[in-house]
Kinemage of the C-alpha trace (Angstrom):
@kinemage 1
@onewidth
@group {chain A} dominant
@subgroup {mainchain}
@vectorlist {calphas} color= white
{ca met a 1} P 14.127 -42.104 -23.762
{ca ile a 2} L 14.939 -45.218 -23.419
{ca ser a 3} L 18.709 -44.805 -21.349
{ca asn a 4} L 21.166 -46.941 -23.912
{ca gln a 5} L 21.742 -49.478 -21.578
{ca ile a 6} L 18.123 -50.529 -21.801
{ca leu a 7} L 18.113 -50.708 -24.789
{ca gln a 8} L 21.831 -52.947 -24.889
{ca asn a 9} L 20.215 -56.159 -22.805
{ca thr a 10} L 17.127 -56.089 -25.546
{ca ile a 11} L 18.817 -56.492 -28.036
{ca glu a 12} L 21.550 -58.946 -25.983
{ca gly a 13} L 18.737 -61.125 -24.766
{ca leu a 14} L 17.069 -61.708 -28.758
{ca lys a 15} L 20.281 -62.255 -29.303
{ca ala a 16} L 21.136 -64.897 -26.870
{ca ile a 17} L 17.947 -66.614 -28.192
{ca thr a 18} L 17.950 -65.636 -32.109
{ca arg a 19} L 21.355 -65.220 -33.151
{ca ile a 20} L 20.773 -62.194 -35.253
{ca asp a 21} L 22.316 -59.465 -34.792
{ca ile a 22} L 20.771 -56.582 -33.966
{ca cys a 23} L 21.673 -52.561 -34.052
{ca val a 24} L 19.700 -50.189 -32.613
{ca met a 25} L 20.329 -46.067 -33.744
{ca asp a 26} L 19.121 -43.327 -33.396
{ca thr a 27} L 17.634 -41.156 -36.804
{ca glu a 28} L 21.200 -39.970 -37.067
{ca gly a 29} L 22.816 -42.494 -37.376
{ca lys a 30} L 24.812 -43.090 -34.388
{ca ala a 31} L 24.579 -45.767 -33.095
{ca leu a 32} L 23.235 -46.645 -29.713
{ca ala a 33} L 23.188 -50.486 -28.781
{ca ser a 34} L 24.918 -53.055 -30.913
{ca thr a 35} L 25.995 -56.186 -31.275
{ca ile a 36} L 27.480 -55.662 -34.280
{ca asn a 37} L 30.556 -54.146 -34.848
{ca asn a 38} L 31.186 -52.286 -38.297
{ca ala a 39} L 27.981 -50.608 -37.690
{ca asp a 40} L 28.622 -47.238 -38.069
{ca glu a 41} L 29.664 -47.527 -41.941
{ca tyr a 42} L 25.697 -48.372 -41.994
{ca glu a 43} L 25.195 -44.316 -41.371
{ca asn a 44} L 24.963 -42.880 -45.114
{ca ala a 45} L 22.538 -46.167 -45.373
{ca val a 46} L 20.480 -45.067 -42.161
{ca leu a 47} L 20.126 -41.667 -43.553
{ca ala a 48} L 18.801 -42.246 -46.133
{ca phe a 49} L 16.443 -44.729 -44.768
{ca val a 50} L 15.161 -41.985 -42.452
{ca asp a 51} L 13.715 -39.483 -45.069
{ca ser a 52} L 11.879 -42.796 -46.719
{ca pro a 53} L 8.340 -43.398 -46.304
{ca ala a 54} L 8.872 -47.327 -46.005
{ca asp a 55} L 8.350 -48.171 -42.547
{ca ser a 56} L 10.927 -51.327 -43.535
{ca gln a 57} L 13.665 -52.188 -45.639
{ca val a 58} L 16.395 -53.738 -47.497
{ca leu a 59} L 19.634 -51.917 -47.537
{ca gln a 60} L 22.968 -53.577 -47.743
{ca gly a 61} L 22.593 -57.228 -46.687
{ca tyr a 62} L 20.539 -56.039 -43.475
{ca gln a 63} L 16.627 -55.454 -43.003
{ca phe a 64} L 15.339 -52.021 -41.607
{ca phe a 65} L 12.959 -50.439 -39.959
{ca lys a 66} L 11.189 -48.260 -37.814
{ca val a 67} L 10.053 -47.294 -34.649
{ca phe a 68} L 8.206 -44.462 -33.747
{ca asp a 69} L 6.542 -42.425 -30.913
{ca glu a 70} L 3.692 -41.055 -31.788
{ca his a 71} L 4.143 -40.898 -34.813
{ca gln a 72} L 7.974 -39.053 -34.342
{ca leu a 73} L 10.387 -41.365 -35.619
{ca glu a 74} L 12.806 -42.139 -32.906
{ca tyr a 75} L 15.225 -45.792 -33.349
{ca val a 76} L 15.815 -46.882 -36.533
{ca ile a 77} L 16.669 -50.768 -35.995
{ca leu a 78} L 19.643 -53.025 -38.217
{ca val a 79} L 19.528 -56.742 -37.952
{ca lys a 80} L 21.236 -59.240 -40.024
{ca gly a 81} L 21.496 -62.847 -40.506
{ca asp a 82} L 21.678 -66.213 -41.877
{ca ser a 83} L 18.387 -67.142 -41.017
{ca asp a 84} L 14.567 -66.823 -43.137
{ca asp a 85} L 13.475 -65.711 -39.988
{ca val a 86} L 15.606 -62.219 -40.210
{ca tyr a 87} L 12.555 -60.421 -40.861
{ca met a 88} L 10.355 -61.817 -38.133
{ca val a 89} L 12.956 -61.011 -35.423
{ca gly a 90} L 13.397 -57.086 -36.577
{ca lys a 91} L 9.651 -56.537 -36.022
{ca ile a 92} L 9.424 -58.640 -32.753
{ca ala a 93} L 12.429 -55.736 -31.826
{ca ser a 94} L 10.772 -52.918 -33.047
{ca phe a 95} L 7.792 -54.263 -31.033
{ca gln a 96} L 9.750 -55.101 -27.276
{ca ile a 97} L 11.707 -51.335 -27.751
{ca gln a 98} L 8.076 -49.959 -28.687
{ca asn a 99} L 6.762 -51.369 -25.998
{ca leu a 100} L 9.463 -50.405 -23.550
{ca leu a 101} L 8.956 -46.348 -25.097
{ca val a 102} L 4.801 -46.537 -24.127
{ca ala a 103} L 6.427 -47.925 -20.216
{ca tyr a 104} L 9.026 -45.844 -19.449
{ca lys a 105} L 7.149 -43.177 -20.912
{ca glu a 106} L 3.862 -43.334 -18.856
{ca arg a 107} L 5.818 -44.053 -15.724
{ca tyr a 108} L 7.758 -40.103 -16.624
{ca asp a 109} L 4.481 -39.289 -16.719
{ca lys a 110} L 3.291 -40.421 -13.952
{ca asp a 111} L 6.103 -39.864 -11.677
{ca asn a 112} L 5.765 -36.030 -13.092
{ca phe a 113} L 2.107 -35.796 -11.873
{ca ile a 114} L 2.784 -37.521 -8.682
{ca lys a 115} L 5.819 -34.549 -7.904
{ca asn a 116} L 3.238 -32.177 -9.083
{ca leu a 117} L 0.652 -32.953 -7.096
{ca leu a 118} L 2.515 -33.612 -3.671
{ca leu a 119} L 4.242 -29.465 -4.377
{ca asp a 120} L 0.669 -28.035 -5.278
{ca asn a 121} L 1.083 -27.024 -9.187
{ca leu a 122} L -1.896 -28.274 -9.621
{ca leu a 123} L -5.478 -27.334 -9.995
{ca leu a 124} L -8.044 -28.879 -8.811
{ca val a 125} L -10.340 -30.330 -11.960
{ca asp a 126} L -6.647 -31.027 -13.137
{ca ile a 127} L -5.286 -33.351 -10.445
{ca tyr a 128} L -8.742 -35.564 -11.188
{ca asn a 129} L -8.002 -34.808 -15.526
{ca arg a 130} L -4.736 -36.019 -15.381
{ca ala a 131} L -5.719 -38.680 -12.619
{ca lys a 132} L -8.309 -40.243 -15.362
{ca lys a 133} L -5.549 -40.265 -18.379
{ca leu a 134} L -2.967 -41.651 -16.087
{ca his a 135} L -4.908 -44.485 -15.209
{ca ile a 136} L -4.300 -43.615 -11.295
{ca glu a 137} L -7.337 -44.052 -8.996
{ca thr a 138} L -8.499 -41.057 -7.491
{ca asp a 139} L -11.054 -42.315 -4.337
{ca val a 140} L -7.835 -45.180 -2.800
{ca arg a 141} L -6.647 -44.165 1.173
{ca arg a 142} L -2.988 -42.866 0.907
{ca val a 143} L -0.474 -41.865 2.509
{ca val a 144} L 2.802 -40.304 1.949
{ca phe a 145} L 6.233 -41.881 3.031
{ca ile a 146} L 9.339 -39.523 3.595
{ca ile a 147} L 13.179 -41.763 3.793
{ca glu a 148} L 15.952 -39.292 4.374
{ca thr a 149} L 19.591 -40.351 3.295
{ca lys a 150} L 22.371 -39.513 4.747
{ca asn a 151} L 24.079 -39.322 1.567
{ca glu a 152} L 22.695 -36.506 -2.138
{ca lys a 153} L 20.898 -38.956 -5.080
{ca asp a 154} L 21.744 -42.409 -3.321
{ca thr a 155} L 20.780 -44.170 -5.996
{ca asn a 156} L 21.580 -47.498 -3.789
{ca ala a 157} L 18.482 -46.573 -1.436
{ca leu a 158} L 15.926 -46.075 -4.421
{ca glu a 159} L 16.190 -48.984 -6.220
{ca thr a 160} L 15.860 -50.824 -3.154
{ca val a 161} L 13.034 -48.498 -1.864
{ca arg a 162} L 11.574 -49.246 -5.559
{ca gly a 163} L 12.180 -53.314 -5.507
{ca leu a 164} L 10.154 -53.366 -1.862
{ca phe a 165} L 6.945 -51.398 -3.380
{ca ser a 166} L 7.675 -50.914 -6.808
{ca thr a 167} L 5.590 -54.401 -8.346
{ca lys a 168} L 2.443 -52.729 -6.274
{ca thr a 169} L 0.428 -50.646 -8.994
{ca lys a 170} L -1.219 -48.047 -6.844
{ca asp a 171} L 2.338 -46.598 -4.521
{ca phe a 172} L 4.489 -44.727 -6.375
{ca ile a 173} L 8.196 -43.958 -5.135
{ca thr a 174} L 9.546 -40.442 -6.025
{ca ala a 175} L 12.360 -37.752 -5.215
{ca val a 176} L 11.654 -33.477 -5.070
{ca asp a 177} L 15.467 -33.470 -3.647
{ca glu a 178} L 18.502 -34.581 -3.980
{ca lys a 179} L 18.274 -36.710 0.101
{ca asn a 180} L 14.687 -37.341 -0.009
{ca ile a 181} L 12.817 -41.081 -1.653
{ca ile a 182} L 9.034 -39.975 -1.636
{ca leu a 183} L 6.562 -42.950 -1.568
{ca val a 184} L 2.984 -42.590 -1.506
{ca lys a 185} L 1.549 -45.650 -0.815
{ca glu a 186} L -1.794 -46.772 -0.406
{ca val a 187} L -3.101 -47.824 2.514
{ca lys a 188} L -5.658 -51.212 3.015
{ca gln a 189} L -9.380 -50.635 4.797
{ca asn a 190} L -8.412 -53.026 7.547
{ca glu a 191} L -4.670 -51.217 7.875
{ca asn a 192} L -4.198 -48.178 11.024
{ca tyr a 193} L -1.113 -46.475 12.699
{ca glu a 194} L 0.157 -49.226 13.577
{ca asp a 195} L 0.803 -50.904 10.303
{ca leu a 196} L 2.161 -48.210 8.512
{ca thr a 197} L 4.891 -47.321 11.841
{ca lys a 198} L 5.945 -51.479 11.340
{ca thr a 199} L 5.820 -50.441 7.223
{ca ala a 200} L 8.105 -48.107 8.135
{ca lys a 201} L 10.836 -50.221 9.986
{ca val a 202} L 10.940 -52.654 7.115
{ca ile a 203} L 12.280 -49.817 5.011
{ca leu a 204} L 14.851 -49.170 8.000
{ca asp a 205} L 15.420 -52.578 8.241
{ca met a 206} L 16.422 -52.738 4.614
{ca leu a 207} L 18.074 -50.002 3.754
{ca asn a 208} L 20.913 -50.921 6.372
{ca thr a 209} L 21.119 -54.302 5.310
{ca glu a 210} L 21.149 -54.181 1.993
{ca ala a 211} L 21.854 -50.626 0.950
{ca met a 212} L 24.161 -50.319 3.379
{ca thr a 213} L 22.935 -46.463 4.763
{ca lys a 214} L 21.932 -45.121 7.279
{ca val a 215} L 17.804 -43.302 6.933
{ca his a 216} L 15.650 -41.493 8.706
{ca val a 217} L 11.989 -42.168 7.999
{ca ala a 218} L 8.299 -40.190 8.819
{ca phe a 219} L 4.762 -40.466 7.468
{ca gly a 220} L 1.787 -38.234 7.073
{ca thr a 221} L -1.604 -38.719 8.412
{ca ile a 222} L -4.453 -41.267 6.076
{ca val a 223} L -5.896 -39.450 3.702
{ca asn a 224} L -8.598 -40.882 1.268
{ca glu a 225} L -8.979 -39.296 -1.625
{ca ile a 226} L -5.433 -37.615 -3.631
{ca lys a 227} L -6.649 -34.340 -3.589
{ca asp a 228} L -4.690 -34.833 0.081
{ca val a 229} L -2.116 -36.286 -0.818
{ca ser a 230} L 0.016 -33.227 -0.706
{ca arg a 231} L -0.889 -32.283 2.730
{ca ser a 232} L 0.356 -36.363 3.834
{ca tyr a 233} L 3.366 -35.337 1.842
{ca lys a 234} L 3.467 -31.192 3.836
{ca glu a 235} L 2.695 -33.266 7.422
{ca ala a 236} L 5.862 -35.826 6.781
{ca lys a 237} L 7.692 -33.504 6.319
{ca met a 238} L 6.965 -31.617 9.309
{ca ala a 239} L 7.624 -34.612 10.624
{ca leu a 240} L 10.701 -34.934 9.621
{ca asp a 241} L 12.215 -31.596 10.549
{ca val a 242} L 10.207 -32.238 14.661
{ca gly a 243} L 11.992 -35.968 14.670
{ca lys a 244} L 14.993 -34.170 14.341
{ca ile a 245} L 14.566 -31.256 16.876
{ca phe a 246} L 12.004 -32.626 20.476
{ca tyr a 247} L 13.129 -36.735 19.170
{ca ser a 248} L 16.684 -37.530 18.108
{ca gly a 249} L 16.904 -40.622 18.972
{ca arg a 250} L 13.516 -42.207 17.495
{ca asn a 251} L 14.386 -43.720 13.812
{ca val a 252} L 10.577 -43.406 12.962
{ca val a 253} L 8.662 -40.317 13.084
{ca ala a 254} L 4.934 -40.265 12.407
{ca tyr a 255} L 3.193 -36.979 11.955
{ca ser a 256} L 0.508 -38.531 14.790
{ca asn a 257} L 2.443 -38.428 17.894
{ca leu a 258} L 4.586 -35.516 17.284
{ca gly a 259} L 2.547 -34.241 20.625
{ca ile a 260} L 2.979 -30.925 22.034
{ca gly a 261} L 6.224 -30.576 19.670
{ca arg a 262} L 4.605 -30.568 16.664
{ca leu a 263} L 2.910 -27.043 18.117
{ca ile a 264} L 6.407 -25.420 19.621
{ca tyr a 265} L 7.037 -25.954 15.691
{ca gln a 266} L 5.017 -23.719 14.411
{ca leu a 267} L 5.482 -21.220 16.930
{ca pro a 268} L 7.262 -17.840 15.921
{ca met a 269} L 10.710 -16.870 17.098
{ca pro a 270} L 10.001 -13.818 18.762
{ca leu a 271} L 6.971 -15.676 20.943
{ca cys a 272} L 10.031 -18.711 21.239
{ca lys a 273} L 12.355 -15.552 23.158
{ca met a 274} L 9.890 -13.332 25.054
{ca phe a 275} L 8.292 -16.663 26.859
{ca ile a 276} L 11.988 -18.466 27.774
{ca arg a 277} L 12.725 -14.638 28.835
{ca glu a 278} L 9.429 -14.849 30.919
{ca ile a 279} L 9.973 -18.751 32.462
{ca phe a 280} L 13.862 -18.835 33.430
{ca asp a 281} L 14.529 -14.297 33.911
{ca gly a 282} L 16.723 -13.643 31.704
{ca lys a 283} L 18.678 -17.097 31.707
{ca ser a 284} L 18.927 -19.970 29.323
{ca pro a 285} L 19.048 -23.833 30.235
{ca asp a 286} L 22.282 -23.902 28.970
{ca asp a 287} L 23.705 -22.486 32.524
{ca phe a 288} L 22.714 -24.931 34.377
{ca asp a 289} L 25.712 -27.776 35.059
{ca glu a 290} L 25.747 -31.289 33.467
{ca glu a 291} L 24.511 -32.501 37.089
{ca thr a 292} L 21.025 -30.448 37.236
{ca leu a 293} L 20.401 -30.815 33.347
{ca thr a 294} L 20.432 -35.334 34.542
{ca thr a 295} L 18.615 -34.510 37.686
{ca ile a 296} L 16.085 -33.092 35.363
{ca asn a 297} L 16.044 -34.991 32.913
{ca lys a 298} L 15.927 -38.176 33.985
{ca phe a 299} L 13.130 -37.186 36.112
{ca phe a 300} L 11.086 -36.682 33.830
{ca glu a 301} L 11.340 -39.732 31.729
{ca asn a 302} L 9.800 -41.312 35.413
{ca ser a 303} L 6.830 -39.294 34.740
{ca leu a 304} L 8.209 -37.148 38.350
{ca asn a 305} L 8.765 -40.331 40.811
{ca val a 306} L 11.374 -39.281 43.698
{ca ser a 307} L 12.011 -42.502 44.184
{ca glu a 308} L 12.604 -43.500 40.899
{ca thr a 309} L 14.884 -41.111 40.067
{ca ser a 310} L 17.020 -41.154 43.329
{ca arg a 311} L 17.705 -45.050 42.295
{ca gln a 312} L 18.692 -44.277 38.774
{ca leu a 313} L 20.580 -41.116 39.573
{ca tyr a 314} L 22.206 -43.447 42.161
{ca ile a 315} L 21.803 -41.211 45.033
{ca his a 316} L 19.942 -40.207 48.554
{ca arg a 317} L 16.000 -39.562 47.568
{ca asn a 318} L 17.375 -36.482 50.410
{ca thr a 319} L 20.598 -35.420 47.727
{ca leu a 320} L 17.456 -35.472 44.691
{ca val a 321} L 14.920 -33.859 46.807
{ca tyr a 322} L 18.112 -31.003 47.898
{ca arg a 323} L 18.890 -30.341 43.922
{ca leu a 324} L 15.260 -30.179 42.914
{ca asp a 325} L 15.329 -27.633 46.876
{ca lys a 326} L 18.374 -25.801 44.984
{ca leu a 327} L 16.479 -25.581 41.002
{ca gln a 328} L 13.144 -24.333 42.951
{ca lys a 329} L 15.058 -20.791 44.199
{ca ser a 330} L 16.545 -20.414 40.870
{ca thr a 331} L 13.972 -20.672 38.219
{ca asn a 332} L 10.323 -20.053 40.741
{ca leu a 333} L 9.353 -23.476 38.736
{ca asp a 334} L 8.731 -26.520 41.739
{ca leu a 335} L 9.752 -29.606 38.859
{ca arg a 336} L 7.165 -31.508 41.595
{ca val a 337} L 4.424 -29.947 41.219
{ca phe a 338} L 2.529 -30.932 37.828
{ca glu a 339} L 1.608 -27.176 36.213
{ca asp a 340} L 5.135 -26.061 37.298
{ca ala a 341} L 6.880 -29.769 35.177
{ca ile a 342} L 5.211 -29.170 32.293
{ca thr a 343} L 5.817 -25.641 31.917
{ca phe a 344} L 9.360 -26.503 32.551
{ca lys a 345} L 9.290 -29.500 30.364
{ca ile a 346} L 7.960 -26.996 27.455
{ca ala a 347} L 10.376 -24.484 27.787
{ca leu a 348} L 13.315 -27.436 27.123
{ca met a 349} L 11.781 -28.305 24.160
{ca val a 350} L 10.729 -24.644 22.850
{ca val a 351} L 14.917 -23.892 23.886
{ca lys a 352} L 16.085 -27.329 21.714
{ca tyr a 353} L 13.377 -25.011 19.071
{ca met a 354} L 15.173 -22.037 19.029
{ca lys a 355} L 18.404 -23.980 18.870
{ca tyr a 356} L 17.218 -25.393 15.323
{ca met a 357} L 16.670 -22.934 14.479
{ca glu a 358} L 18.734 -20.920 14.789
{ca ser a 359} L 21.431 -23.632 12.952
{ca met a 360} L 19.997 -23.484 10.196
{ca glu a 361} L 19.632 -20.040 9.283
{ca tyr a 362} L 23.763 -20.825 9.261
């Protein structure tokens, strides 16, 4: 159903051009949009016109028109003016609203189809049959972006995204929950993941400046068939979650760049707990003091380079060596040895994952 505001804008525009008063009413005689002050007085006339077989008729000095949606009567239009063009204006208004009905219905049908496609609610044969009916190409390269907004039902953010991509007929913008805006975007043959990252940053910048809202953007891998769009959506969802756990400093996260975080995210909790017990002998990285944790993180940031780490920490090289020796004694892991460093890094990531999962349970 078309919103009353859209109907009002349509008839206001026609009045501005023709200087003829127009009123759109429902089949029960209630005014939905009007440039007429006393439209309610014509309720009985509208009801009589609804029951008549005529598609247009003159009643009480007004020209009445019916607007159908697939043979179902949806609206009655009243038109009055001093001009001889009243009938023509009424026909134009009917035609405009009829086109709006078609456009909104097609948009709703496409939106409904995309939602069910993302959520895997369609059989394979239904995907291709419905795509054909809705004139949606099935063999276009596509990728799914998820834009997570800070506030629920952020209409400003949604309209900004629509403004960016609505002109592209092969792109679709929808939502399946309160906080996430979903963009199913066409990917040209010459576009790659670097280009998709640039697109994500454009979305991020536009929402920060125009909608004044902080968002996170994640996207999946490029798919070549419409049936695989749901896979790209699941990947984008995982990228959003994994990004929150392991890459909290990033506002744009690509599934293809998740690295080892993607593997850890799929580990069962009992296995994680067992791994941490074995590595830290019943202890937790939370037991390390702030100085030790800072040293560890900086050492990893500098790819296990002792000289560069000590320089950035503003400490003597021997002081850093002393801290690493002390850590080795308490954990039996020497971070200067590549294999031990990998084990320690994975353990820290597993602990982050466990904390995130525990917070989600509450």
